[in-house]
C-alpha positions in Angstrom: -2.0 13.9 1.4 -2.2 17.6 0.7 -5.1 18.3 3.0 -6.9 17.0 6.0 -8.5 13.6 5.7 -12.3 13.8 5.7 -14.4 11.8 8.2 -15.3 8.2 8.4 -17.5 6.3 10.8 -18.0 7.2 14.4 -15.2 5.6 16.4 -16.1 2.1 17.5 -18.6 1.6 14.7 -17.9 -0.7 11.8 -16.8 0.8 8.6 -19.4 0.6 5.8 -18.4 -0.6 2.3 -19.7 -0.1 -1.2 -18.4 -2.8 -3.5 -17.9 -1.7 -7.1 -17.3 -5.0 -8.9 -18.3 -8.3 -7.3 -15.9 -10.5 -9.1 -13.3 -12.7 -7.5 -11.4 -9.8 -5.8 -14.4 -7.8 -4.8 -15.9 -10.9 -3.2 -12.7 -11.6 -1.3 -12.6 -8.1 0.3 -16.4 -8.2 1.0 -16.1 -11.6 2.7 -13.6 -10.2 5.1 -16.4 -8.0 6.5 -18.7 -11.1 6.8 -16.1 -12.7 9.0 -15.2 -9.5 10.9 -18.5 -7.6 11.3 -17.2 -5.4 14.1 -14.7 -4.0 11.7 -16.7 -3.6 8.5 -20.0 -4.2 6.9 -21.0 -4.3 3.2 -24.1 -2.1 2.6 -24.2 -1.8 -1.2 -22.9 -3.4 -4.4 -22.6 -2.5 -8.1 -22.1 -5.5 -10.5 -23.1 -5.8 -14.1 -23.3 -9.6 -14.2 -26.9 -10.5 -13.0 -26.1 -13.9 -11.6 -23.1 -12.7 -9.7 -25.0 -9.6 -8.5 -27.9 -11.6 -7.2 -25.7 -14.1 -5.4 -23.6 -11.3 -3.8 -26.7 -9.4 -2.7 -28.1 -12.5 -1.1 -24.9 -13.4 0.7 -24.6 -9.9 2.2 -28.4 -9.5 2.8 -28.6 -6.3 0.8 -32.0 -4.7 0.1 -32.9 -4.1 -3.6 -32.4 -0.4 -3.3 -28.7 -1.0 -2.4 -28.0 -3.2 -5.4 -26.9 -1.6 -8.7 -26.2 -2.8 -12.2 -23.0 -0.7 -12.5 -20.8 1.7 -10.7 -22.1 4.8 -12.5 -25.6 4.1 -11.2 -24.4 3.6 -7.6 -22.4 6.8 -7.6 -25.3 8.9 -8.9 -26.7 8.5 -5.4 -25.7 10.4 -2.3 -22.9 8.8 -0.4 -23.9 5.2 0.6 -20.9 4.1 2.7 -17.6 5.2 4.2 -15.5 3.3 1.7 -15.8 2.4 -2.0 -14.0 -0.8 -2.8 -13.1 -0.5 -6.5 -12.6 -4.0 -8.0 -13.7 -3.3 -11.6 -11.5 -4.4 -14.5 -8.0 -2.9 -14.8 -8.9 -0.3 -17.5 -12.0 0.8 -15.6 -10.5 2.2 -12.4 -9.9 5.9 -13.0 -13.5 7.1 -13.6 -15.0 5.3 -10.6 -12.1 6.5 -8.4 -12.7 10.1 -9.4 -16.4 9.9 -9.0 -16.2 8.2 -5.6 -13.6 10.6 -4.3 -15.7 13.6 -5.3 -18.5 12.1 -3.2 -16.2 11.7 -0.2 -15.6 8.0 -0.2 -12.4 6.6 1.1 -10.9 4.4 -1.6 -9.7 0.8 -1.5 -8.5 0.1 -5.1 -7.6 -3.2 -6.6 -4.2 -3.3 -8.3 -3.0 -2.2 -10.7 -4.1 1.4 -10.2 -4.5 2.0 -14.0 -2.9 0.7 -17.2 -1.1 3.9 -17.9 0.8 6.6 -16.0 -1.7 9.3 -16.7 -4.4 7.2 -15.1 -2.3 6.5 -12.0 -1.6 10.2 -11.6 -5.2 11.1 -11.9 -6.1 8.6 -9.2 -3.5 10.0 -6.8 -4.6 13.6 -7.6 -8.3 12.7 -7.0 -7.6 11.2 -3.6 -5.4 14.1 -2.5 -7.7 16.8 -3.9 -10.7 15.5 -2.1 -8.9 14.6 1.1 -9.9 10.9 1.1 -7.7 7.9 2.0 -6.4 5.7 -0.8 -5.2 2.2 -0.2 -4.1 0.1 -3.2 -4.4 -3.7 -2.8 -0.7 -4.6 -2.9 -1.5 -7.3 -0.4 2.1 -8.8 -0.2 3.1 -5.8 2.0 0.6 -7.0 4.6 1.6 -10.6 5.1 3.2 -11.8 8.3 6.1 -13.1 6.2 6.8 -9.7 4.7 6.6 -7.9 8.0 8.9 -10.4 9.6 11.4 -10.1 6.7 11.2 -6.3 6.8 11.9 -6.4 10.6 15.1 -8.5 10.0 16.3 -6.0 7.4 15.4 -2.9 9.5 17.3 -4.4 12.5 20.5 -4.4 10.4 20.9 -8.2 10.8 22.5 -8.6 7.4 24.0 -5.1 7.3 23.3 -2.8 4.3 21.4 -4.3 1.4 23.7 -4.7 -1.7 21.6 -6.7 -4.1 18.4 -8.7 -4.3 17.2 -11.7 -6.4 13.4 -12.1 -6.5 11.5 -14.9 -8.3 7.8 -15.0 -9.1 7.0 -18.6 -10.1 3.6 -17.9 -11.6 2.9 -21.6 -12.1 2.0 -23.4 -15.4 -1.7 -23.7 -14.6 -2.1 -20.2 -13.2 -0.5 -18.8 -16.4 -2.9 -20.9 -18.5 -5.9 -19.9 -16.5 -5.4 -16.1 -16.1 -2.9 -15.0 -18.7 -3.5 -17.3 -21.7 -7.3 -18.1 -21.5 -8.4 -15.5 -18.9 -9.1 -11.8 -18.4 -5.5 -10.8 -18.5 -4.4 -12.7 -21.6 -4.3 -9.7 -24.0 -2.5 -6.5 -23.3 -4.9 -4.4 -25.4 -7.9 -5.6 -23.3 -6.2 -5.4 -19.9 -2.5 -4.6 -19.4 0.9 -6.2 -19.9 1.9 -9.2 -17.7 4.3 -7.1 -15.6 1.4 -4.8 -14.6 -1.4 -7.3 -14.4 0.5 -9.9 -12.3 3.9 -8.6 -11.2 3.2 -5.1 -10.1 2.8 -6.9 -6.7 6.4 -7.9 -6.9 7.9 -4.6 -8.1 5.9 -2.9 -5.3 7.2 -5.5 -2.8 10.8 -4.9 -4.0 10.3 -1.1 -3.5 9.0 -1.7 0.0 11.8 -4.1 1.0 14.7 -2.1 -0.4 13.2 1.1 1.0 14.5 3.3 -1.8 13.1 4.8 -5.0 14.2 3.0 -8.1 16.4 5.0 -10.6 17.1 2.8 -13.7 15.5 -0.3 -15.2 16.4 -2.9 -17.9 14.2 -5.8 -19.1 14.0 -8.7 -21.4 11.1 -11.1 -22.0 8.7 -12.5 -24.6 5.8 -14.8 -25.3 7.8 -18.0 -26.0 5.5 -21.0 -25.7 1.7 -20.3 -25.7 1.6 -19.6 -29.4 -0.2 -21.3 -32.3 3.0 -22.7 -33.7 3.6 -24.7 -30.5 0.2 -26.5 -30.8 0.8 -30.3 -31.2 -0.2 -31.7 -34.7 -3.7 -33.0 -34.7 -4.8 -31.1 -31.6 -8.2 -29.4 -31.5 -8.8 -25.8 -30.6 -11.0 -26.9 -27.7 -9.8 -29.4 -25.1 -13.1 -31.2 -25.0 -12.7 -31.9 -28.7 -9.0 -32.9 -28.6 -8.1 -36.5 -29.4 -7.5 -38.4 -26.1 -3.9 -39.3 -26.9 -3.1 -35.6 -27.3 -5.3 -34.3 -24.5 -4.0 -36.9 -22.0 -0.4 -35.8 -22.7 -1.0 -32.1 -22.4 -0.2 -30.5 -19.0 -2.4 -27.5 -19.9 -5.6 -29.5 -20.5 -8.6 -27.5 -19.5 -10.7 -30.6 -19.3 -8.3 -32.3 -16.8 -7.7 -29.1 -14.7 -11.2 -27.7 -14.3 -13.1 -30.9 -14.0 -10.4 -32.1 -11.7 -11.0 -29.0 -9.5 -14.7 -29.8 -9.4 -14.1 -33.5 -8.6 -11.9 -32.4 -5.7 -14.6 -30.2 -4.3 -13.0 -26.8 -5.0 -15.7 -24.5 -6.2 -13.9 -21.3 -5.2 -11.2 -19.6 -7.3 -10.3 -20.4 -10.1 -13.4 -22.5 -10.9 -15.9 -19.8 -9.9 -14.3 -17.5 -12.5 -15.2 -19.7 -15.5 -18.9 -20.1 -14.6 -21.5 -19.4 -11.9 -23.0 -22.8 -12.5 -20.7 -25.0 -10.5 -22.3 -28.3 -11.4 -20.7 -30.9 -13.8 -23.1 -29.7 -16.5 -22.3 -26.0 -15.9 -18.5 -26.5 -15.9 -18.7 -28.7 -19.0 -20.8 -26.1 -20.8 -18.3 -23.4 -19.9 -15.5 -25.5 -21.3 -17.6 -26.2 -24.4 -18.5 -22.6 -25.2 -16.3 -20.2 -23.2 -12.7 -19.0 -23.4 -11.5 -21.3 -20.5 -12.1 -24.4 -22.7 -9.8 -23.2 -25.5 -6.5 -24.9 -26.3 -3.7 -22.8 -24.8 -2.1 -22.7 -28.3 -5.3 -21.3 -29.9 -6.1 -18.2 -27.8 -5.7 -14.5 -28.6 -3.2 -14.0 -25.8 -0.2 -11.8 -26.3 1.3 -11.1 -22.8 4.7 -12.5 -22.1 5.2 -15.9 -20.4 8.6 -15.0 -19.0 10.4 -11.8 -18.2 13.6 -10.7 -16.4 13.9 -7.1 -15.0 17.0 -5.4 -13.6 16.8 -2.5 -11.2 19.2 0.1 -9.9 18.5 2.0 -6.7 20.4 4.9 -5.0 23.8 4.0 -3.5 24.5 1.3 -6.1 21.9 -1.1 -4.7 20.7 -3.5 -7.4 17.9 -6.0 -7.8 16.8 -8.6 -10.4 13.3 -9.9 -10.8 12.3 -13.0 -12.8 8.7 -13.8 -13.7 8.1 -17.2 -15.4 5.1 -19.3 -16.2 7.1 -22.5 -16.3 7.1 -23.6 -12.6 5.2 -25.7 -10.2 2.9 -23.8 -7.9 4.8 -22.4 -5.0 5.5 -19.2 -3.2 7.7 -16.4 -4.3 11.4 -16.8 -3.5 13.9 -14.1 -2.6 17.6 -13.8 -1.9 18.9 -10.6 -0.3 22.7 -10.1 -0.1 23.9 -7.7 2.6 27.2 -6.5 3.9 27.0 -8.6 7.0 24.9 -11.6 5.9 22.6 -13.3 3.4 18.9 -13.8 3.6 16.7 -16.4 1.8 12.9 -16.4 1.9 10.3 -18.6 0.3 7.1 -16.7 1.3 6.9 -18.6 4.6 10.2 -19.3 6.2 13.2 -17.0 6.3 16.8 -18.2 6.6 19.5 -15.7 7.7 23.2 -16.5 7.4 25.5 -14.4 9.5 29.0 -13.7 8.1 30.5 -13.1 11.5 29.3 -16.2 13.3 29.0 -18.5 10.3 25.6 -19.6 11.6 22.1 -19.8 10.0 19.0 -18.8 11.8 15.6 -19.9 10.6 12.4 -18.0 11.2 9.1 -19.6 10.3 6.3 -17.0 9.9 3.7 -19.7 10.7 1.5 -18.9 7.7 0.4 -22.2 6.2 0.3 -21.1 2.7 2.4 -20.5 -0.4 1.6 -16.8 -0.7 -0.6 -17.5 -3.7 -4.1 -16.2 -4.4 -5.6 -19.5 -3.3 -4.3 -19.0 0.2 -5.4 -15.3 0.4 -1.8 -14.3 -0.6 -0.3 -15.7 2.6 -2.7 -13.7 4.8 -2.1 -10.5 2.9 -5.8 -10.2 1.8 -6.9 -10.2 5.5 -4.0 -8.0 6.5 -4.8 -5.4 4.0 -8.5 -5.3 5.0 -7.7 -5.2 8.7 -5.2 -2.3 8.2 -7.4 -0.3 5.8 -10.6 -0.6 7.9 -8.6 0.4 11.0 -7.2 3.4 9.2 -10.7 4.6 8.2 -12.2 3.7 11.6 -9.4 5.5 13.5 -9.1 8.3 11.0 -5.4 7.4 10.6 -4.0 7.0 7.1 -0.6 6.1 8.5 -2.0 2.6 9.1 -2.1 2.0 5.3 1.2 0.4 4.0 0.3 0.9 0.4 -0.7 4.5 0.1 -0.8 6.7 -3.0 2.7 8.1 -3.4 4.8 5.0 -2.9 2.3 2.9 -4.9 2.7 5.5 -7.8 6.4 5.0 -7.5 6.2 1.2 -7.9 3.8 1.6 -10.9 6.4 3.9 -12.5 8.9 1.1 -12.1 6.5 -1.2 -14.0 6.0 1.3 -16.9 9.7 1.9 -17.1 10.4 -1.9 -17.2 7.9 -2.4 -20.0 9.4 0.4 -22.0 12.9 -1.1 -21.4 11.7 -4.5 -22.7 10.1 -3.0 -25.8 13.1 -0.8 -26.6 15.9 -3.0 -25.5 17.4 0.0 -23.6 18.1 1.0 -20.0 15.3 3.3 -19.0 15.4 6.0 -16.3 12.5 5.9 -13.8 11.8 9.6 -13.9 8.5 11.1 -12.8 8.8 13.7 -15.6 9.0 11.0 -18.3 6.3 9.2 -20.2 3.3 11.2 -19.3 0.1 10.0 -20.8 0.7 7.2 -23.3 -1.6 4.3 -22.7 0.7 1.4 -21.9 -2.1 -1.2 -22.6 -1.7 -0.2 -26.3 1.8 -1.6 -26.4 1.6 -5.2 -27.7 4.3 -7.5 -26.3 6.4 -9.6 -28.7 
């Protein structure tokens, strides 16, 4: 930061939080405070959806004067809390960040920062100009798995990193839920797939390699979730589909969402499609809402598979594969060094030593697959613990996902999407591509 960080709470007192956007991610960060009241407490919320707003206010025992219909109303008041947690939609981050920073709020910002480079730079500038802390919710940096893997690399166990292979197995049902039927299905309404989903992974690669990326190439497309792939005779809504077709479809909304309800899971992703988590409420959402549409009859345009190549200083290379067509499991990584090879699957780490010919296995003891259902392998809690400690102790050094390095990883995303669109190798240059709204680029 360019100047001194302005104050937070009195040392030893819990950090107070204003939640701007009480959707799935806003609720996740707010719930951390419920479970760790000595670290943080939610004192106000802004949420346009009346049902979600009322439920959030009741859960956090907020008085009516601390409950607002939108972020603009909340930020017209004098400063209400130490921190503004900004969990609005992707394209609606810049304005609340700038307004909250001007009031002196420290900022916890859901990823991605913004759907274009200009917005990302404005966010960083606002935080630095007003001397407030900015943490971006790249939660994968904060998992026990990532920290253990980083420690192995930093100790020189496999020598110098030469190349990396990283896989994000999105999962067939997660792709259908979020990126075919859901909020992030259409790049004009949100952002391209690489930004909406995989900015986590490009940020993680930047963190693990420990170097700024120089050049990027990329290939990918929307291959499967298209009208021409719809089976003959299928209906545009799963509830209307003939049983012989619906029963044979792995992407059936009827089977998936009603199955979640029958299994007793009323959290994410079911709570995204409706606030009425009864059989009647879920059925009505499937009948009338976007989550009941056939995956071959949506207005989605984001890619369902993409490969990105990266070059870092010193000739270090990395490849990243994002694909929808997998079972649900954790991200997988192979790192090739001058003295050994490392494999990780978001929980366990295997290290092969060239000198001894032996393999050591480290289990990070996180009973999860690193997905959103498991709090990103503990990353959600790790992020909140680190950020609240940073504010409470007036120490921005505790934040692993601060403004400058996060900006770097977003520039990698923008460069990769330009490379995919142009079919060319693109330099990741801070002087390039100022301003153009990336969400206006429609994937193939």
